N, C-alpha and C positions, 0 to 999 in steps of 0.2 A: 662423226664427219667435225672431226681438227680445220683449226683459223690456221692456216700454214704462215698468215700474215705476221701470226705474235700480239702483243702487247707494245703499245706504241711505246719506242725510247724520249726522255724529256731530254729536256726544249732545245735547238741548233743554237748557235753558239755564232755569229759574228764576224770578225769585226769591222769598223766602219769609221774613217775614218771625212772630215767635214767640217767646214769653214762657217765655220757656227759668233757670229754679231762682231769678225774678224779674226777669229779666236781657231786659233786650228786648230783643231778634237780628235785624235782617236780613242776609241765604244769599246771592247763587247759586248753586245746586245743578241737577244734571245732574236733570232729571223723571224720573230710573229709582232717582237715587238714597234706603232706604231712612230713615225714624227713627231708626233704630237705627246706619245708618250717619252718620249728620248727625250724631248725636249722639255719636256713641263720634271721630269720624271727624274733621270740624270742631268743634266744642267740647267739646272734651280733657273729658268729661264722659265717664268710663273708667266706676264706676262700676254702668252699664247693663253687664248682659254681653250676647256674641251665643254662648248657645249651640251650637244646634241653625240656627239656620236659618230656622226652618218654621214657626215655632213650638205647636211641644208639649213647650217643659223652662219656660217661662216667667222664661226664668233675660233676658230684655228685657223683665219686668214697665216703664211706668211710669204712672204717671200723667196727666191730658188734658183736663183741665178737671176734674180732680175724677174718674174714672174711669179704668180701671185701664181699659189696653189691652200687648195684644207687639208691644214697635216694630217689629217687623225686620216683620210684615207688610203693615205703614203704614207706603204714602210719606210722604216731607215737608214737598210737592208743596200735601197732602190736610190740611195739620196754618197754614196759614194763620190767623199773628190768637190759635191757642194757650194755651193757659200747660198746660208744662212743667214737674214735677216728679218729678225725677227721686232715687237716694238724695242722693245730697249735696244738698238743693234738703230735704228730709226736717230734716238738725239738722245737729252743726255740735255738734262736743269739746267737752268740758263746756253742751255743748245741747243735745240728744239727744233723739227724738223717740222722746214713750213706748214707739212699736214697739218702736224703733232700743235704748231702755232695757232692752222686756223679756228682746230677745231675748237682746241679752252677759245680763242676769238669769239668764236658764234656759238658760244655752248651746247656743244655739237652732242654731247651723250646729258645720261639723267644719272640711270642707276650706273652704269658706265662698265658695264660687266663684255657686252657686244665691240666699245673700240678700240680697245690695240689691233685687232677681227677688221674693223670699219678704217680705219687711220694705213693697215699694208696694204690694204683689198683697193684704197683709194691711189697709194699711190704707184702701182703696178696697175690697176684702169689706165689710169694719166700715162704712164710708159707705152700700154700698148699705144694708144691710142693717137701716145705723137710717131708710131707706127706704123700706124694706116690700118692697123687693124680693124675690119666692119665688124658691129652689132649686128642684134638681131636687127633694128632701129634705124639703122643709120639707111639716111635717106639717099644718094648724093655714093655711088661707090665705084665713081672713076673717079671722081671726083679727089684722088690724095690723099688729102688735110681732112679730118672730120675733125665735126660742125661738132660741140661738145652742149647737147641741148641741150632743155630741163630731164628732156623723154632720155635722151640719149645716157645721160649721166645713172638714171631708175634705172635703165638697163642693166649698166655692164657692172654696180651694186647690188640686180637684185639676188645673185647667191648672199649677205649679207645679210641676214635679219638682227631691228632693236626693236624689238621687246616693248619696246618706252619709251617708243614713237617718234624717236628725233629725228624722221623723217628733213625734213625741212631745213633743220642747224646740219646736217649732216652734211645738204644741197650744199646750201653755201656756204662749208665749208674748203667742196672741193671746188667747187663753179671761182670761192676767192685764188686758191690756189692756179691749178689753174690758168686760170686770169693772170696772174703771177706770171708763170710761168711765158708767155705770150707775149 
């Protein structure tokens, strides 16, 4: 009996055009390339971290069109025309994003490996809450405005793990930015 399908041929390549941190980019990549690997290996954006590579730790969290995602779970070819923001695109030394400044002020990190993902996730999470998107612990779904209680912030940030356990400081930093925005 013979195998009519034959051996698999080489990788399939696709052109991807997207914007990364405000810069338009056009690349040809293997269709199996994750967004995480495109950002790190093709665009040298090393702030995006590869933690678990299974969507469980949140170290690779980036913003896609303003929405937070785990870059390790998304193929690069799915982001044709998208606007990607990594930690490098949020702010610069001397002109930090408010969340970056709050993390520094509150000392919301220890080893720092999870910090870029935590910050990107927190920025996206605050936007979700401002848009009225509920979480599993949102108490009043008809209020229209989400009360960012400690439980609400913890639930919304539960996809981002800090192995050093800097959670109290992370919560304080997020609360600082939320209160500044209010």
